[in-house]
C-alpha positions in Angstrom: -102.0 65.3 -1.0 -100.9 66.0 2.6 -103.3 65.7 5.5 -103.3 65.5 9.3 -104.9 62.9 11.6 -105.4 63.8 15.3 -105.2 61.2 18.1 -103.9 61.0 21.6 -100.4 61.8 22.6 -99.2 58.9 24.8 -95.5 58.6 24.2 -93.2 61.5 23.6 -90.9 62.1 20.6 -91.1 62.4 16.9 -90.8 59.5 14.4 -90.5 59.9 10.6 -90.7 57.1 8.1 -92.6 55.0 5.6 -95.9 53.5 6.6 -96.3 49.8 7.0 -100.0 48.8 7.3 -101.2 45.7 9.3 -104.7 44.5 8.6 -107.1 43.4 11.3 -107.8 39.6 11.4 -111.5 40.3 12.0 -111.9 42.1 8.6 -112.1 38.9 6.6 -113.8 36.6 9.1 -116.0 34.1 7.3 -119.7 33.8 8.4 -121.4 30.5 7.6 -123.6 27.9 9.3 -122.2 24.4 10.0 -123.9 21.0 10.3 -124.4 19.4 13.8 -121.8 16.8 13.0 -119.2 19.6 12.5 -119.7 21.1 16.0 -117.0 19.1 17.9 -114.4 20.0 15.2 -115.3 23.7 15.3 -115.0 23.7 19.1 -111.6 22.0 18.8 -110.5 24.7 16.4 -111.2 27.5 18.8 -109.6 25.5 21.7 -106.5 24.8 19.7 -106.2 28.5 18.7 -106.7 29.7 22.2 -104.1 27.2 23.6 -101.6 28.2 21.0 -101.9 31.9 22.0 -101.6 30.9 25.7 -98.4 29.0 24.9 -97.1 32.0 22.9 -97.7 34.3 25.9 -96.0 31.9 28.3 -92.9 31.8 25.9 -92.8 35.6 25.8 -93.0 35.9 29.5 -90.1 33.6 29.9 -88.2 35.7 27.3 -88.9 38.9 29.2 -87.7 37.3 32.5 -84.3 36.9 30.9 -84.2 40.5 29.5 -83.0 43.6 31.2 -85.4 46.5 32.0 -84.0 48.6 29.1 -84.8 45.8 26.6 -88.3 45.2 27.9 -90.1 46.7 30.9 -90.9 43.9 33.3 -94.5 45.2 33.7 -95.1 43.6 30.3 -95.3 40.3 32.2 -98.1 41.6 34.3 -100.0 43.0 31.2 -99.7 39.6 29.6 -101.2 38.0 32.7 -104.3 40.1 31.9 -104.4 38.5 28.5 -104.0 35.0 30.0 -106.9 35.7 32.4 -109.1 36.9 29.5 -108.3 33.8 27.4 -109.2 31.5 30.3 -112.4 33.5 31.2 -115.4 31.2 31.5 -117.8 33.7 29.9 -115.7 33.8 26.8 -115.3 30.1 26.5 -118.9 29.1 27.3 -120.2 31.9 25.1 -118.3 30.7 22.0 -119.5 27.1 22.7 -123.1 28.5 22.8 -122.9 30.1 19.4 -121.4 26.9 17.9 -123.6 24.3 19.5 -127.0 26.2 19.7 -126.7 28.5 16.6 -124.4 26.4 14.5 -122.1 29.3 13.8 -118.6 28.5 12.4 -115.7 28.9 14.8 -114.6 32.4 13.7 -118.1 33.7 13.6 -118.8 32.4 17.1 -115.7 33.9 18.5 -116.3 37.4 17.1 -119.9 37.3 18.1 -119.1 36.5 21.7 -116.4 39.3 21.6 -119.1 41.8 20.7 -121.3 40.5 23.6 -118.6 41.0 26.2 -117.3 44.2 24.6 -120.7 45.9 25.2 -120.3 45.1 28.9 -117.0 46.8 29.0 -118.5 49.9 27.2 -121.0 50.2 30.0 -118.4 50.4 32.8 -117.9 53.8 34.4 -114.2 53.4 35.2 -112.0 54.5 32.3 -109.2 52.0 33.1 -111.7 49.1 33.1 -113.3 50.3 29.9 -109.9 50.2 28.2 -109.7 46.5 29.0 -112.0 45.9 26.0 -108.9 46.6 23.9 -107.2 43.7 25.6 -110.1 41.4 24.8 -110.1 42.5 21.2 -106.3 41.9 21.0 -106.5 38.3 22.2 -109.4 37.6 19.9 -107.3 38.9 17.0 -104.5 36.6 18.0 -106.7 33.5 18.2 -108.3 34.4 14.8 -104.8 34.8 13.4 -103.7 31.4 14.6 -106.9 29.8 13.3 -106.3 31.3 9.9 -102.6 30.4 9.9 -101.5 34.1 9.9 -98.4 35.2 11.9 -98.6 38.1 14.4 -98.5 41.6 13.0 -95.0 42.4 14.3 -93.6 39.1 13.1 -94.8 39.6 9.5 -94.2 43.4 9.3 -91.3 44.2 11.5 -88.5 41.7 11.2 -87.2 42.4 7.8 -84.2 44.4 6.6 -84.2 48.2 7.0 -85.6 50.1 4.1 -83.3 52.3 1.9 -84.2 55.9 1.4 -85.2 56.9 -2.1 -83.7 59.8 -4.1 -86.9 61.9 -4.1 -87.2 62.0 -0.3 -85.9 65.6 0.3 -85.5 65.5 4.0 -83.8 62.2 4.0 -81.4 62.6 1.0 -78.0 61.2 1.9 -79.2 59.0 4.8 -78.4 55.3 4.5 -81.6 54.0 6.1 -85.3 54.9 6.2 -87.2 54.0 9.3 -90.7 52.5 9.2 -93.9 53.5 11.0 -96.3 50.8 11.9 -100.0 51.6 11.3 -102.5 49.2 12.8 -106.0 49.0 14.2 -104.5 48.0 17.5 -101.3 46.4 19.0 -101.0 44.1 21.9 -98.2 44.3 24.6 -96.8 41.1 23.1 -96.5 42.8 19.7 -94.8 45.7 21.4 -92.0 43.5 22.7 -90.7 43.0 19.2 -90.2 46.7 18.6 -86.7 46.4 20.0 -85.9 43.8 17.3 -87.5 45.6 14.4 -86.8 48.7 12.3 -90.0 50.5 13.4 -89.4 54.0 14.7 -92.9 54.6 16.0 -96.5 53.5 15.6 -100.1 54.7 15.0 -103.3 52.9 16.1 -106.9 53.5 15.3 -108.0 52.7 18.9 -106.6 53.0 22.4 -106.5 55.6 25.2 -104.0 57.0 27.6 -104.5 54.1 30.0 -104.5 51.4 27.4 -101.8 48.8 27.9 -100.4 49.7 24.5 -99.9 53.3 25.6 -98.4 52.2 28.9 -95.8 50.0 27.2 -95.0 52.7 24.6 -94.2 55.1 27.4 -92.1 52.5 29.2 -90.1 51.7 26.0 -89.9 55.4 24.9 -91.4 54.8 21.5 -93.1 57.8 19.8 -96.7 56.9 19.4 -100.2 58.2 18.7 -103.2 56.1 19.6 -107.0 56.6 19.1 -106.3 58.0 15.6 -109.6 56.5 14.5 -109.5 55.7 10.7 -105.7 56.0 10.4 -105.3 52.4 9.1 -107.9 53.2 6.4 -106.7 56.7 5.4 -102.9 56.0 5.4 -101.7 53.9 2.4 -98.9 51.4 2.3 -95.5 53.2 1.9 -96.8 56.7 2.6 -94.4 59.1 4.2 -95.7 59.6 7.8 -94.6 61.9 10.7 -95.7 60.7 14.1 -95.6 63.7 16.6 -95.9 61.9 19.9 -95.7 65.2 21.8 -98.8 66.7 20.1 -100.8 63.6 19.3 -100.7 64.4 15.6 -100.0 62.2 12.5 -99.0 64.0 9.3 -99.4 61.9 6.1 -97.5 62.7 2.9 -95.9 65.9 4.2 -94.4 68.4 2.0 -90.6 68.8 1.7 -90.8 71.9 3.9 -92.8 70.1 6.7 -90.5 67.1 6.4 -87.4 69.3 6.9 -89.1 71.1 9.8 -89.9 67.9 11.7 -86.5 66.4 10.8 -85.0 69.5 12.6 -87.4 69.1 15.5 -86.5 65.4 15.9 -82.8 66.2 16.0 -83.3 69.1 18.4 -85.3 66.9 20.7 -82.5 64.3 20.8 -80.0 67.1 21.6 -82.2 68.5 24.4 -82.7 65.1 26.0 -78.9 64.6 25.8 -78.4 67.9 27.7 -80.9 66.8 30.3 -78.9 63.7 31.1 -76.1 65.9 32.4 -78.5 66.9 35.2 -79.1 63.4 36.4 -76.8 63.4 39.4 -77.1 67.1 40.4 -79.2 67.9 43.6 -82.9 68.3 43.0 -83.5 71.8 44.3 -86.2 74.4 43.7 -85.2 78.0 42.7 -85.7 79.1 46.4 -83.4 76.3 47.7 -86.0 73.7 48.8 -84.6 70.1 48.4 -86.8 67.6 46.6 -86.3 63.8 46.8 -86.4 62.3 43.3 -87.6 58.7 43.8 -88.2 56.0 41.2 -91.0 53.4 40.7 -89.6 50.0 40.0 -91.1 46.6 39.1 -88.2 44.3 39.9 -85.2 44.4 42.3 -82.8 44.7 39.5 -84.5 47.9 38.3 -82.9 49.6 41.2 -79.6 49.9 39.3 -81.3 51.6 36.4 -83.0 54.0 38.8 -79.7 55.0 40.4 -78.3 55.5 36.9 -81.2 57.8 36.0 -80.4 59.9 39.1 -83.0 58.7 41.6 -82.0 58.8 45.3 -84.4 56.1 46.3 -87.4 54.0 45.5 -90.9 55.6 45.8 -92.9 52.5 44.8 -91.8 48.9 44.6 -94.4 46.9 42.6 -93.9 43.6 44.5 -96.6 41.7 42.7 -93.9 40.2 40.5 -93.2 37.9 43.4 -96.6 36.3 43.1 -96.8 35.9 39.3 -96.5 32.4 37.8 -96.1 30.7 41.1 -99.0 28.3 40.5 -100.1 28.1 44.1 -96.6 28.3 45.7 -96.6 31.8 47.2 -93.5 33.6 48.5 -93.0 33.5 52.3 -92.2 36.5 54.4 -88.5 36.0 54.2 -88.4 35.9 50.4 -90.4 39.1 50.2 -88.1 40.7 52.8 -85.0 39.7 50.8 -86.5 41.1 47.6 
């Protein structure tokens, strides 16, 4: 039976494909009490899990530094710095130790309990952007739990396999060689998003997230059709369901009829044609109907992004996010000349 799920439109475009579900690591967290002599070992388990995630983020940041802006937006590095800061936050570390030492909770139980404590503090914040950082905290907790349980990251397990073949009873996709996949998850981290370029996923849907969530920001940068904040989508959508992700309207259509599939297949192709037409206007003067000239400027993260900005038709740089110069310097900050050269 076909049904529709409404969420937030955060990245334009339409994606059609089969659903691939990724379960939350917190769903099956064990809750049990330990003995006092087990305390050091449980603390070590959390520390090792945290350090493994920190190492993974550092590796991904090094990978991003070698990639071009079309492969991965360099702002991903800054978003991952947020995750590093959260992983090294004293309140998180000391809180987990408290639950293990004083309450004798097992490591996973202690970690998720402290997550809930800090998450409530984020919920009480008035600023929307700061409230959204709760999602980052949940994402790093998921990653630490996954490492502790020996489970690979969602994108590693779900996305890096051969492209699916279309089946004969898929009316809107008869004759097509490949069937794209749609990732359905409770949430995705910026690190998971990096692997989209290497996977067969055409779009994604998440239960949580807002317009200012890091997942949404990266989806827009990478031009991936996405709907976030779709609440119970990961519970309502079944593995291998046909799914339409309408990133323009913030709508997810599950198990659509042949007519609806054909309609959205047409919309998808029409959108690609329209965007192709718009590219012809890239290097024409930016003028209003009454002849007023407008300067079209680009925001860039790295000096090398300037080439892509020119290619897109920009005539200058409106904002240069120079914080990249200060990232990963470990106390050795750039001098005035280095900043001037950049």
